[in-house]
N, C-alpha and C positions, 0 to 999 in steps of 0.2 A: 631803504635804498642802497644800503651798501651790500645787502643780499642781492638785490637786482643787478648792482655793477658787478659782483663776483659772478652769478648766473651768465651775464654778458660776456666777461673775460673768458670763462670756461667753454660757452659755445663758441666763441670765436677761435680759441685755442683748439678745439677738437674738430673744427671746420678746416682750418690750415694746416692741422698735422695729420688728418686722415687719408689714407690710400684705399681708396674705393674697391680695388681689384687685388690687393695684397692679402695674403692669408696672416692669420695670427693665432696666438697659442694662449688658451686658457689653462691655468694649473694653479690648484690651491695645495697649500703643504700636504704632504704624503699622497697624493693623489697623481694618477698618471695623466699625460698631455692629451689634450683634446682638441684637434684642428677645426677650425670652423669656417668657410667662406662666407664671404659676405654675400654674394650672388652665386647661386648654384647653377643657374643656366647659362654662365659665360665661364670660359678657361681663364685661369690666372693671367696668361700671357696674350690673350686675345686682342688688346688694344693696339699695343705696338706690332704686331704682326699684321693685323688690318690695315696699319699706316703704312706697311711696306719696308718697316725699319730691319736691319739685319739683327739675327739672333733674338728679338723679341726682348731684349733686356729692358726692365722696368726703369732703369737710371738713366736712359738714353733721353735727351732733350733737343729740339730744335735749336738752330742759331737763331739770336732774337733779331728782329729787324732794327733799323736807326730811326723810325718814326716815334722818337720819344715823347713829343708832343700829344698827338694821338692816344699814345699808351697811358701816359699820367692822366689824362683826361678820363678815359674808360676806366682807370683804375680807382679814380676819385668817384667817378658816378657809381660804382660798383661798390665802394666803400659804405658811400651816403644810403644806398640801397639796403646794404646789410645790417647796417646800425639801426633804420627803422623798423626791418624786419624782426630783428631780435627784439628790439623796446616792446613790439606789437605781440610778438610771441609770448614774453616774459608777463607783460602786464593781462595778458588774456588767460593763461595757464596758472598765474599765482591762486585765484580764487580756487581752482579744483584741487590744490594743493592742503587746503585747511581740512581740519578733519571734521567729519560728519558727525553731528550732536547725538549723542543717544545717553540713555541714564545707563548707573552703574550695573543695574540687574541685566540689561542687555548686553553688556562688555561681559558680564561675568557668564552670561547663558553662551554668547558666540565662543568663549572662550574653553569652556567645559566641553561644548560641542565638538571643537576642534581637536581637543585632546582625547576625549572618550572616543571618537570616531577611529583614532588609528592606534589606540593603546588597549582596547578589549582584548583581554587574553580569553582562552577556553576556561580558566578560572572564574573570571570575571563574569563571564555569561551565564555559567551554571549558577553561580552566585545569586545574580540578578533574577533567571527564573524561580530560583528556590525563595527569593523574597517576595516574588509577586503572586506565587501560586502557594495557597494557604488553606488549610482546613476551613478555616472562618469563611472566605471567601468561597470555597466549593458550597458548604452548607447554605449560605445566603443564595446564592445562584439555584440551586438544588429547588426551592420551593417555586421558583419561576417557571421551571421547565415541567414540572409536576403537571400530568394531564391522566383525567380517569379514563377517559376513551380516545385514542388517538390510533385506532386501525387505519391502514393505508387508504387514503383519498379520504377519507371522513371530514368532518369540520373541525375535530380536534388536531387532526394531523395538519391541516391547513393552518388553523390557529397557530400551531408550534412551528410550522415553516415561516410565517410571516414573524414570528417573535426572533425567531435565527436570521433572518433578512435583516431586520431592524437593528438587531444586534451588531450585525457584520456593517450594516451602513454608519453605525454610530462610532465605530473602530476606522471609518476612513477604507475599509478594505475592499472597495469598489464590487459589491456583491452583484451576483446574477443568479437565474433559474434556469434550471434545464426541465422541459417537460415533456413527460411521455404519456400515451395512451396505450394501458395496458389490459390484459384480460384477466381478472382475478376471480378467483371462484368462491362464490359465497352460499350460504344454505339459502334454500328455497322457503321464503316467508308464507307462503300459501300452502305447501305440500313438505311438512317435516319429514327428517330421516327418520327410519325406525327400525327397532331392535325386535324380534319376536323368538320365543322358545315354544316350538311346537305350535299351537295356535294362541298363545298367550303373548300378547305385546308386553316387553318388561320396560320399555324407554323410549321416549321421544328425546334423543339428546340434542341439547343446546350446542354443546361445543361439536366441532367437524374437523376434517382432514382434507384441506384444499388441494384439489388437482385429483382428487379420487375418480376413478370411472364410477360414472352415474347407472342406475338400474336396480335390478331386486336379484339377488341370488341366495340359494337355499343350500346346505349341506351339514353333514355329522360335524358337529363341534371337537376341536382339539385344543390342548392346552401346549404350547411352545415356550413356554420360559419368556426369553426377551427376543427369539426369532433371529439369534447371531447364526453363524454358521457352524458354530461348535454345537449349538443347541440342536440344529435340525440334523446335522451329522448323528447325533446322540439318538434323535428320535427314528431315522432310518435304521440305526442299529438295533432299537427297540421293536422294529418292525410296524410302528406306526404308519398307517397309510394316511398321506397327506393331498393326493388328488382330489380335486373336488370338495374339499372339506371348507368348515368357517374355522380358521385359527383364531385362538385367543392368545395375544401377547400382552406382556407389561412392558410400560415405556421404560426404556434403558438409561437414556442419559449418556451412555457410552457410545452408543451408534444413534445414529439419528433416523426418524420416524421413516423418511423416505427409504432409508437402507433396511430397515425392518420390513417394509412391506415390499421391497425388491427382492429381498432373500427369499421371503414364503411363494411370491408370485412366480420365482423359477421353478419351484416344487408344485405348481399347477393348482393352488389352493384357488378358491373362488370368491374368498372375503376374508379380511382382517379386521379384527375387533381389537384396540388397543387402550388400555387404561392406566392412570396414574396410581403409584401406590401413595397414596396420601393419609394422613391422620383424620382428614375430614373425607368421608366415603363419597359425599356428593360432589366432590371438585369436579368441574367440567375442565376437558384438556382441548386445546386448541393447536394445529401446526398444520405443514404442507408434507405433501408425499412425492413431489416433482424431485427425482432423482437428476438435479442439475440446478441452475440458477437462471434468472431471469424470466420474461414473459415466456412460457412455453409454446404459445402459439406464434413466436415469431423467431424462433431458434437462429443464431446468428446473425440476426439483423436487429437494428434499433426500430422501436415501435414508436417512430413520429408519425404525427397526425397525417403528413403530408405524403406519406410514402405506401405503395401497396407492393405487396407480395404474394406470391400463388400460395393457397392455403396449404399449411404445413402445420406439425407439430412435433415437439421434441422427443426423441425416442427415448427419453427420462420419463415419461408420462406412464403410470401404472395401466395395466389391462386389467385389474381386479378390484373390486370395490375395497374401500377403506374406510372405518370409522372411528373416532373415539368414544368410549363410555365412560361412565364413572366407576370407581372402585366397588359401589353398591351395586350396580348392574353387573359386575363381574364376578361379585360373590354368589349372584341368583343362579349365573352360568356355570360356575365350577359345583355348584351343589348339585346340578342335575346332569352333567354329561357322563359320569362314571368311568369305567375302563380302569386299566391298571393305574397302581399308585406311580406318581411323579418320581425322576431319581432326587436323590438330597439337593443338587444344585437348582432345582426346579421350584424349590420352596420358597413361596413369598412372605410376604408381611400381613396379609388380610387375615382378621381374627375368624375363628369357627369355620373354617375352610379345611376341608381333606383334599389335598392337590391330587388329582387324579388327571390322566391325559386324554381319556375321553375316547372316540374313535367309532369304531362299526356300532358297538353298544349303546353310545350315546344318543340323545334327542336331537332332532333336526332344529339348526338354527336358521333364520331367516334374516337377512340383512338387505335393506332397502336405503339406498342414498339418492338422494333428488337434488344433489347442489346444482346451480346454476353459474353460468359464466356471466361476469359483469363488465362491459367496457367502463375503465376508470381512468380520470385524470389524475398523473401523480408529478409531483413538483420536487426535484432535486434543489438543495440550495446551496449555494458556494460563496466565498469570500476568499479574497488573496493578499498575501504580504508580499510584494513584488521584490526579486534579488536586485542588488545594486549592480553586478557583473556579469551573470548569467541568469538574468531574468526568465529565459526561455527553458530553463530546466526547473522541475518543481519537486517537492515532497508533498504527496498528498497524505493529510490526515483525516479519516471519515467515522462517522457513526450514524447508525440506522435511528430514525426519527419515530417510527411508528411502532406499534406494538397492540396484540390482544391482550385486552385488559390493563392494569396498570404498568406492567413491564418495566419494573424500577432496574434490576440488572440486567435486561434484556436491551433496554434503549435510554431509559432516564439517566442514569450514571454517566453512559458514553456521551450523551448529547451535552450535559453539564460540564463534562470535561473539555469535549470541544469548543465551547463558548469561554470556559476558561483559559484554556491554552491560546486561544486566539485574543482574547484580552491581554493575557501577561506578555506574549510575544510581539503584539502591536505595541505596547507601553514601553517594551525594550527598545523597540526600534524610535518611536516618535519622543520618547524621554530621555531614555540612556544613551542612545548614540548606537545603538547596535545596527550592524551593516551586514545582513545576510546576503553573502554571494548570489546564492539561488532562491527561488520563490518558496513560499509555501501556501498551499492550496487547503483550506479547510471546506470538508464537504459534509453536508447532512442528506442523508438518502431517505428516500421513502420507499414503503413497499418491501422492506427487509425481511419481513415475517414470512412474505410467500416464497423466500428464495433469493435473497439480495437483488430483487428486481431492479430497483431503481439505478443500484450499481452497476449493473452488469448492462441494462441499456446504455447506461452514459458510456462503457466501455465499448459497446457493440457500436455506438455511434458516431466514436472518435478513435477507432481503433487504428487508422492508418497515420494517426500523428502522435498518441498517448506513449506507444513504445518507446519512442524517440526522446520523449520529452520527461516523462515521469520516472524519477529516478528510484522511488519507492513508495509503496502504499504501507501505512501504518493503520491498522483497524482498533477502534476503542471500543467496540461491540462485547458487552459482557465481560467488561476488564476487571470487575470486581464482583466475586461471589464468595467468597471466604477469607479466612485470614491465618491459612496455615502455611502455604508455598507458594510457588510463583511456577506455572506452566506456560510454554509457549510453542508456536508452530509458526515457521518460516523457511525462506528460502536461504540453501546454505551461504548465500552471499552474506547475510545479516547475522549469521551466528556469533561471529568474533565481535561484532559493534555491539549486539545485546550483551554479549559478557563482560565487555567493557563498560557498558553503561551502568550494569547492574553492581559494578564493583564502585561506582562513584556515588550511587543513590542510597541513601541510609533507609535502612530495613524499617518499614512501617507496621510489618505484622509479628516481629517477635519482640512483643513488648518487656521482656526482661533482657532483652540484648541492646542496650542503649550504646548508641554511637558505631554499631556495625552495620556494614553494607548489606545489601541483599544479597550479593554475591557470598559472603560470608556466611547467611542464613543456609546454604547448601555447602558450604565447605565440608572436605572430607570425604565426599562422594563425587562421582564423574558427573561433572557440570551438563554435559550435553544430556547423559543418560536422565538425571535428575530434571531437568527444565524441558526440554524439547520432547514434542509430541507430533505425530505426523499430521498433516494438515488435512482435515477432513473436507469434503464437499460441502458442506452445510456450514462452515467458517465463511464470514463476510470476506476474508481476505484472499479465498481460494480462486475466484474467477479473475482476480488482479493477475495472479501468479500463472495459473493454468491455462486459461482462457488469453490474456493478453502479454504474456511473458514479463511481467513488471514485478522486480524483487518485493515480496511483500511479506508482512508480519503480523500476527495478532498475539496478545498475550492476555493472562489473567492471573488475578489472585484468587486461590481457591481454598477450599475446605478440604479435609479429608475423605468425606463424601461428595459425591456428585450434588449439585445445587439442585434440588428437585421440584422447583417451582416455575421452568420455564413454561410458558404456555397455558397457565393458570392464574387466577386472580389472587395467588398467594405470592406472586411475582409483586411484591409491595414492599412499602419502605418499613414496616415492622420486622417482616421475615427476613429482608436482607441486613436488618439491624441485628437479628439474632446471629445470623450467618457470619457477620464480621464482629462477633463480641462487642457490638456498640461502637465500633471504631471507625464506621462507614467513611468518615470526614478525612480521617488520617491515612488511610489505605488508598481512598480515590486520589488523595494530593500525591502519595506515594506512586500511583499508576500514572499520573498526569506529568509526574518528574521524570518517570521513565520514558514515555511516550515523547514528551518534549525535549529530552537530552538526544535521543534518538534522532530526532527530525532536526535540531539545531546542528548536531554533529554533520549531516549531511549536506546542510545547507551553509555550512561556514568554512569548512576544510577546503583547502584547495584541489585535493585529490579525493574523490569520492571513498569514504570507508567501507567499501564492500570487498569481502574477502575472496577474490578467485580462485585462490589455492584451496579455500575449504572446499568448493565445489568437487575438487580431483578426490579428496576422501569418499564422497558419497559415490561419485560415478565410477570410481575403483570398486567398492563394494558390489555395485550392480554388474559391473562387467565380469566378475569373480563369479557371481549367482549364474550369469549367462554360461559361462565356460563351464560351469560344472553341470549345468542343464544339459548343455550339448555333448558332452562326454557319455551323458546317459542315453542321449537319443542315439547316438553312433556307436554305443558299445556293440551291437551287433554287426558294424559294417555296411550296414544297408543304406546310409546315408552319407554316401562318398563326397567329399568337398564341402561338407557343412562343418565349419569349425569357427572359433571365436578369433583366429588371425587377425582378421581384418578391423574387428571393432578393438580387440586391443591396441592395434596400431594408431587408430583414431585417438584413443585415450592417450595415447603418449604422445600424440600431435597436441593435444590440449594440455596436456602436464607441461610440455615444453613451452606452450605459448604462455601459459600463467606464470612459470616461472622466469622467463625472460621479461615478462612485462614487470615483475616486480623488482627484477635488477634494474631495468629501465628507469623505473621512477626512483628508486636509489640515487640513480646519476643525474636527475632531472632538477632544476632550478625551479623550485616551487613558485618563484615570483613572476615565473614566465607564464603568461595566461594563456597563450595558444598551445604550448607544451601539453599543460594541465587538462584543458580542453579536448585535446587529441587523446590522451590516457584514459580520460572520462568515458570518452565516446566510445572506446574501445571494452570497456568495464559494464558499460550499459548495454552492449550487444550481447552478453553471454546469456542471459535470461530468456530474451527474445529468440535467441538462435537456439536455444534449445527446443521450440516448439517445432513440431514435425511440421515441413512444408509440403509433404504427401499426404495430407489429410484434409477434408473440408472441413472449416469451421462449422458449416451449417450441419453436416452428419456428425460431426464429432468436434465439438465445441472445445473440449478440454486437451488441447494439442501438445502438451507439455510430455517430452520425452520421458522424465521421471515422475513427475506429479500428475499427469493427465490420466485420463479414463479412456481405453479403447486398445486395439491389437497392435497400435503404433508404439506402444511403450515398453520400456525394457521389462516392466514387471508382467506384461504380457507374455514374453518369452519364455517365461517359467513355467506356463501352463499349456494345455493343448498337446494333441499329438502329430496333428499334420505336418508333414516336415517339409513340404514344398511351402506351406504359409509361414513355417519358421524361417525358411531360407529368406521369403521376401522379406519378412520382419526384421529380419538381421540386417539385411543389405541396407534397407530404408534408416533402420537405427544408426547405422553405421555412418551414413552419409550425413544424416541429423548431426551428430557428434563432431565429425570431421567439419562440417560446416561451420559450426560453433567455435571450434579451435580456428580456423581461418579466420573468422571475424575477430577474435581475439587478438591474434598476431598482427592485426592492422592492415599496411597497405598490401595489394595482391603480391608484390615481389618478395614480400617478406611471409608467407604461407607456408606452412610445413605440410605440405600433401605428398606424402609417401605412398599413397593407397594406390 
């Protein structure tokens, strides 16, 4: 009762002492004054001014009237009303003030959640990830993902896709699927492919190269080593005729099957035979020879079921026959082609073979390819952990799910890591109180073996929005093939982040270097030179970078020698175990920590850890090369006005914009969400604005100025002799780079356009 009386007294005091329109000051020790108006829509002096009183003084009071009796009666009624109101108010409100009963465990959980949500440091986050991502957990998951046959669109592929979907459901990741109807080239079960020497059929191979031209071709046999540009230049130096021949190549691992076929096709061969150098000479080889990515019969367009496009095909499809053969068949051909001896660099690993170049004196070889196109339904599977502040910005981690044969290094390890990272981060959010600013999307792709078909079709389907929302793509394909070193391919925007991450992750591959970081493993050498390699077209991260303009990264733990088992039945657990010295679980976990920390840094920090200044170095080197090339072209004075002046000025604009952004960042309050969002917007424009706007994504899908393919690229300006074409290339590249600089500057009035 005493408490009730006190509350009534307090309420009365507040009522009679309050001034509805008067300002008041809130002040705590050591803090500045903050003035707050109780009513924002009415001016402080409005009441008295509206009453017509002079000066609007809040202390002015009208003269009281002499009708005291009526006054006392009104006051009495008012007093009784107030007392009744307050008693009712207090008695009604009291029950709400009693504590809500809950057990001690609930109280601890609520307290822990409140504390963790606001106190997780970067050290806390990385520790939580390391605690939840372990070799034991990886090994346990690995057996769930194994599939003997999971070619794209097959029953095994769909079973594995459903497993991924159910895993995402169990983690409450709101999973969804993305369906495409693509044309995949398959062997003809009724009419097998064949290879003949003279009139003798030497094989009907089970392996094949998807997207080969079909038909029959005959010609003199030539041995061309790996079919690299250097190998072919050497053959031409040795006067070996390649036109209308059947060329025999060994699978490289250094360049893709598609690039091998494209190289020799440019010199007029009629067919290509490619074999793997394996201990078992009967090993079949599978692969594809489309020099591109995605469904080659819907280039630049998504292959949704409800869309129709005019008949077209990718310019990256070969116009020559391409077929894989076993090493055993290669021996039969090499023993019968004759010709001059091969140079030392052409000597392979096949036993009892004298390597000769073949040519005019060799026997005829006939190649028959009867592959057929098959309409195939494929499914990409996604799950998301949504951000708490900027959910519309996301980092994508992806892994292909399909493979020819076991595909252990190609897809099984990557898919396992994808699921383990999803579990680990999900538990960090639900249990440990981690609150990512941005979202994390986990993607399981189908038809990766045919040239990143599933991933590319997704990019084509949502191209208009993804470049504005996807912060970075991180590929988990082929992430473990050895235990010697780390190689990576990435946008320059991500070089600094990978370097920092490798300094934080303990080295899982130098087993005698306990406690050292991955970065320490390459200490003493140039980090970029030791780790970074150019991103090739067959890299699953490539279409994200060169087609969609999304900063992308792939990395892999490798051995000293190239992993030789891709596309064969030997890409299995046993042989990958040999390649990793039987430390697959530990190395894969290390790879997961690298990928996980890369992603978490990008969804955790207020400002994206993408280094715009690092791009300046790469752009500068390209401009230097172009300047030197132009000096050579204009040496005789016949190309007046053709100079690197304007592209050098565009480079200067980019450099100033990048420097200004860094300076602005140093002076930005990182708790200001809007300011950070604007800075991140400008950073995210860099990669996308390096896509040339002057070429068609249908005709030239890889439009990136630095990493694309086509006449619009900076690399293309270093080739060719047509000076008018060079002038056009130079102008378009200049405006692409200048546009990138303007976007990085921010608002239009801040653009540094001096061209």
